[in-house]
N, C-alpha and C positions, 0 to 999 in steps of 0.2 A: 504493499500500500504506499509506505513511504517513498519507495523507488518511483512507483507510479506518478507520484504528486511530484516529485522531482523532475519527470519528464514532461509533465504537463506544464510545469512553471516555466521550462525552456521553450516550448512550444508558444506560451503566451508571449513570452518575450520577444521571440522571433516574429511574431505576428505584429507585434507593435510597429515593426519597421516597414508596414505595408506601402507608407507615403514617401519613405525616404530610405528605400531599399538599398541603393548604392553605398550607402554607409557601412553595410555588412562586407563589403568586397574586401577590404584588407584583411579580414579575419576568417574569411570562408575557407581557405586552405587548411590553416590549424585546426578547425572545426569539423569539416567535411571528411576529410582524409581518415581520421581516426574512427569517426562513425562507419565509413564504408569497410575500413579493415574489420570491425567487430562484425558486421554483416556477413563479409566474405568468411572470415573465421568459422561464424556460426554454421554456415552452409558447408563448409568444408567438412567439419566435422559430422555434422548430421548425415551428409552424402557418404562420407567413408564408413560410417557405423551403420548406415541405412537407417536412421532413428529419425522419424519425422514428427514424434509426438512430443509431449511435454515431460516425458519419463527420463529425468535426469539421471536415475541409476545406470542407464544405458550409457551414458555419455562417458568416455574414457579420457575426456580432456578436461583438466580443471580450468584450462584458459578460454574455453568456451563459454559465452554468455547464455543465460538461460532463453527459451523461446518467448517468455514475456518480455525479457529485457530487449531481445531482438526485433520484436514487433514495436515496441515504444521507441527503439532506436530507427526504425523504418519511418514511424510517424514524424519525428524529428527532421528526418531527411526530407520527407514530403512537406513539411512546413517550410523548410528553406527553399525547396523547389516552386512552392507556390508563391512565396514572397519575392525571390530574388530571380526566378524563371529557371526551368528545367536545362536550358541549354547553359547557363551561366553555372549552375551546380554540376552538371555532368562534366565539366572541365577537370573537377577533382576527382571523379570516380576512375576506379582503375581500367586500363585499356588493354591490358595484357592478355595474349591468346590463352594463357594457362587459366584464365578466370571464366572463359566462354563455356567449357563443357560443365562445370557446376552451375552454371547460369542456367543452360539449357536442361539440365537433368532437374534443378529446382522447379523451373517455369512446367516442365511436363508434369512434375508431381503434384502441384499446385493448381494448375490450370484446369478448369472444369472441362468435360467431354462434351462433345456436341448435343449429348441429350441432356446437359445441365448438371450431370453429377460429377464429382471430383474423380481425378485419374486414379 
């Protein structure tokens, strides 16, 4: 609960910059890069362990963040993209070929099938 409140406070603070979003620019790299690294680390561990639920007993890496924290981190990244623009934020996302396969596997796992059910 306390962790969730902290994430919500960050999102509220980011949203305050809607009118003066360029004021965030000089700080974006130091905020966005660590967040994207955490999301990548989460997905790499979950994919390597074939763990897609919130059962942390199956998680073998103490460095991986929880599914809830990953979800909240994604919300913060979304807030930055909403306020500053997706193109600006995307500059700070990794563009390495090694990140492509985990991204595709994650999308396949969570994207709904054509009939509307999860994969």
